[in-house]
TINUVEX-320566 format. One record per residue (C-alpha): residue in one letter; x, y, z. Coordinates in steps of 0.2 Angstrom, whole numbers, padded with zeros to 4 digits, always signed. Layout:
N
AXYZ...
END
This chain:
389
M+0459+0444+0487T+0449+0456+0475Q+0428+0455+0472A+0433+0462+0455Y+0437+0443+0446R+0432+0433+0429P+0417+0436+0424A+0420+0452+0430V+0431+0463+0417G+0442+0477+0418G+0458+0482+0424V+0458+0473+0440T+0452+0458+0432E+0466+0456+0421H+0479+0463+0434V+0477+0449+0448A+0475+0434+0431A+0492+0440+0423T+0499+0441+0443A+0495+0427+0446R+0498+0418+0430V+0518+0423+0434L+0519+0417+0451R+0513+0399+0447A+0527+0398+0432R+0537+0404+0445G+0533+0389+0458H+0523+0397+0468E+0504+0392+0477V+0492+0405+0470T+0474+0406+0476I+0463+0419+0473V+0447+0425+0484T+0434+0432+0475S+0416+0433+0474R+0402+0424+0470F+0395+0428+0452A+0379+0423+0444A+0388+0421+0427A+0402+0412+0435S+0409+0393+0430E+0419+0387+0442L+0435+0376+0432D+0450+0385+0443P+0452+0374+0457F+0463+0387+0464V+0450+0401+0463I+0437+0402+0481R+0421+0412+0480L+0413+0415+0493G+0397+0424+0494H+0387+0435+0481N+0392+0452+0469L+0384+0466+0473P+0385+0476+0457L+0385+0495+0466R+0386+0512+0454Y+0401+0524+0460N+0412+0536+0452G+0407+0534+0437A+0407+0516+0437E+0400+0499+0438N+0409+0493+0454N+0410+0474+0462M+0405+0471+0481T+0405+0455+0490V+0387+0450+0500G+0383+0437+0509L+0379+0429+0526R+0392+0421+0537L+0404+0431+0525P+0416+0436+0541E+0416+0418+0548R+0420+0411+0530L+0433+0421+0526A+0441+0419+0543R+0439+0396+0538T+0447+0402+0519F+0460+0410+0528D+0462+0395+0541A+0463+0381+0527G+0473+0393+0514R+0489+0394+0530F+0492+0407+0518D+0511+0416+0519V+0507+0430+0513L+0489+0442+0508H+0489+0452+0495V+0474+0463+0493H+0467+0475+0478C+0459+0490+0481P+0460+0487+0499V+0451+0499+0508S+0434+0496+0498P+0421+0486+0508I+0415+0475+0510L+0425+0460+0508P+0445+0468+0507L+0442+0478+0525L+0437+0462+0530T+0452+0455+0523L+0462+0466+0534R+0453+0461+0549L+0457+0445+0547A+0473+0443+0542R+0486+0435+0551C+0502+0436+0539P+0508+0451+0529V+0498+0459+0520V+0499+0469+0502G+0487+0480+0496T+0486+0488+0477F+0477+0502+0475H+0467+0505+0457S+0460+0518+0457A+0457+0539+0454M+0443+0544+0464T+0431+0557+0457S+0423+0560+0479D+0430+0562+0492L+0413+0562+0501P+0416+0542+0507F+0433+0544+0515R+0426+0562+0522L+0415+0552+0532F+0422+0535+0535G+0441+0537+0532R+0444+0539+0554L+0434+0523+0552I+0445+0513+0540L+0463+0519+0544P+0467+0506+0559L+0462+0494+0545Y+0475+0501+0534R+0487+0502+0544R+0488+0486+0545I+0492+0484+0524N+0513+0481+0528R+0516+0486+0512P+0505+0499+0500L+0506+0499+0482A+0496+0507+0470V+0497+0506+0448S+0502+0523+0445E+0506+0541+0449T+0487+0544+0448A+0480+0531+0458R+0497+0535+0474A+0494+0553+0475C+0472+0548+0476A+0478+0536+0490E+0490+0547+0500R+0475+0561+0502F+0467+0551+0515F+0479+0539+0521P+0500+0538+0526G+0512+0533+0515P+0523+0528+0510I+0514+0519+0495E+0525+0512+0481V+0521+0512+0463L+0521+0496+0455P+0509+0498+0436N+0502+0486+0427G+0508+0480+0415V+0502+0469+0397D+0506+0454+0388R+0515+0455+0375S+0513+0437+0372R+0495+0438+0368F+0494+0457+0360R+0506+0461+0349P+0509+0465+0330G+0506+0455+0316L+0491+0447+0319P+0476+0443+0306R+0463+0453+0308L+0444+0446+0308P+0441+0441+0292R+0425+0455+0292Y+0435+0469+0296A+0449+0466+0285D+0445+0474+0268A+0451+0496+0266L+0440+0505+0278P+0447+0510+0293T+0443+0502+0308I+0441+0515+0327L+0441+0502+0339F+0435+0505+0357V+0436+0491+0370G+0427+0494+0389R+0412+0496+0400F+0400+0506+0393D+0400+0516+0410P+0398+0534+0409R+0414+0539+0416K+0420+0529+0399G+0414+0543+0388V+0407+0530+0374P+0393+0547+0372E+0407+0557+0368L+0415+0545+0355I+0398+0542+0346K+0393+0559+0342A+0413+0564+0337C+0410+0548+0326A+0392+0557+0319I+0405+0573+0314L+0413+0565+0302A+0401+0553+0295R+0390+0568+0292E+0407+0573+0282G+0410+0557+0271V+0424+0553+0279P+0428+0534+0278F+0427+0522+0294R+0417+0511+0306L+0417+0509+0322V+0417+0495+0334L+0413+0493+0352V+0418+0478+0361G+0410+0480+0378D+0393+0482+0385G+0385+0489+0401A+0372+0503+0409L+0373+0515+0393R+0368+0503+0380G+0354+0512+0376T+0357+0525+0376I+0373+0521+0363G+0362+0515+0351R+0350+0526+0352L+0364+0539+0346A+0372+0526+0334G+0357+0530+0322G+0355+0543+0310A+0372+0548+0298L+0378+0532+0307R+0369+0521+0303G+0377+0505+0295R+0394+0510+0303V+0394+0504+0320H+0395+0485+0327F+0390+0480+0343E+0401+0465+0347G+0397+0467+0365Q+0408+0456+0379V+0420+0444+0368S+0433+0433+0374H+0448+0431+0383D+0456+0420+0368A+0448+0433+0355L+0451+0451+0363P+0468+0449+0352Q+0460+0448+0337Y+0451+0463+0339Y+0464+0474+0341A+0474+0464+0326S+0459+0472+0316A+0460+0494+0320D+0467+0505+0313I+0465+0518+0327F+0462+0515+0345C+0450+0526+0354S+0447+0527+0372P+0439+0544+0378A+0435+0541+0396R+0430+0555+0403C+0439+0556+0421G+0440+0544+0436E+0455+0535+0425S+0473+0530+0437F+0481+0521+0422G+0474+0515+0405L+0476+0496+0401V+0468+0496+0385L+0480+0507+0380L+0494+0500+0382E+0485+0483+0375A+0482+0493+0361M+0501+0500+0360A+0507+0483+0360S+0497+0479+0347G+0505+0492+0338V+0488+0502+0334A+0488+0521+0333I+0480+0530+0347V+0467+0543+0352T+0463+0546+0370T+0458+0560+0381D+0470+0570+0389L+0469+0562+0411P+0482+0561+0422G+0481+0541+0422H+0482+0539+0401R+0497+0551+0402S+0505+0533+0414V+0505+0526+0399L+0506+0537+0384T+0515+0553+0379P+0503+0562+0368G+0511+0565+0350V+0522+0551+0355E+0510+0535+0354G+0495+0544+0350I+0483+0560+0351A+0477+0567+0368V+0461+0580+0366P+0451+0586+0380P+0438+0574+0390R+0421+0578+0385D+0427+0587+0368P+0418+0577+0352V+0424+0592+0342S+0441+0589+0347L+0442+0570+0347A+0432+0570+0329A+0448+0582+0322A+0456+0569+0329L+0451+0557+0322R+0447+0562+0306E+0467+0567+0306L+0474+0550+0308I+0459+0541+0296L+0467+0553+0283D+0484+0551+0288P+0491+0533+0288D+0506+0536+0286K+0503+0545+0306R+0497+0531+0311E+0509+0520+0307R+0522+0532+0316L+0513+0531+0332G+0511+0512+0333A+0529+0509+0331H+0532+0522+0345G+0519+0512+0356I+0525+0497+0353E+0542+0499+0359R+0533+0509+0375A+0523+0493+0378R+0539+0483+0380A+0543+0491+0396F+0527+0486+0403G+0528+0468+0402W+0521+0457+0415E+0539+0447+0420P+0550+0462+0425I+0533+0468+0437V+0530+0453+0446D+0551+0453+0450R+0548+0466+0460L+0531+0459+0467E+0537+0445+0473L+0553+0453+0480I+0540+0460+0491Y+0532+0444+0496Q+0549+0435+0500T+0555+0451+0509L+0539+0450+0520V+0538+0431+0519Q+0558+0434+0527G+0550+0443+0543G+0540+0430+0548G+0526+0442+0549A+0530+0457+0549I+0526+0468+0564W+0506+0476+0558G+0511+0495+0550Q+0528+0491+0550R+0533+0495+0534G+0554+0494+0533I+0561+0478+0524P+0564+0465+0542G+0577+0458+0542G+0576+0438+0547A+0579+0420+0537E+0583+0415+0524V+0570+0421+0510P+0562+0403+0503S+0559+0401+0484E+0541+0399+0487A+0530+0406+0495R+0509+0402+0498T+0500+0418+0490A+0483+0423+0492V+0479+0436+0480G+0466+0448+0473
END
């Protein structure tokens, strides 16, 4: 169960799609229950869309919320028809669809926390109302220590860390560069939404400093969002002709953008629980410049796979970018360390752990709500019907 899924982009979407792919390859039946997006053209028979997506700005980014008439009844019918063995709810205490899932579930529930909240206000206001529903999660998970710490500020643990992963068959070194970026000019790449917390204005300001100094580079921006107009205006002047807006690119095309980059930059200001784009860049062998956030340290060790600078600091960001632009040997060393680091985040071992969690809950024959211990019972089945999201 997820409110964020394709065509929505982001870490939750990629997490759900990847786990579903690996689980299906192992013989499990996986149904993704999600929201209906205006741009969605559904071809996947294992995706069920309910209600309608309502974009909601919160935590410095655009979030997804599902609304619709008779949504509880339609969700209940989906659960009755699916006869699922396990429900896996992503962002489980978010309104509306995840909380409805917790209320209506009649089988064991796994819940994964993905967020690093910058404001405690919603939980201070509604935490007591949400807590009984949270207790219906049999196995709470978080994608990083940062996400776990955030969840445990408001809800009782223990919460297990099960990280995001990267598809190393898609993101890998040695892919050909895009022809238009195949020259010797150093290419800086950003991938993500143009949301306030992603820090793209600081990246543009840092690049303007480099442009005024005559440092050779181009900046390629993959993504779109609320700040597109602001970023376009900042990209004038000294940066004219150096900034390339690619918009949202297809799932299949994205790896080649990483392959075309000499430096990957994620200048996020706050609110990052993991840093999936850093992992994609590492797996591709690209040196990284990023901001020193706890969520980014879940993936990157500063000075080993990349350079980390304070957030909201264009001058420091420009200095780190300048260093790597002018030192191709260092870029190569950092990229090589990134490839090695990414090996620890392959999806197969992550899904090994997730599969064991599912099987343990199914083995218990539907564990008592809120009972987080490992239930004993019957033989573990080789296949399970799972609703993921």
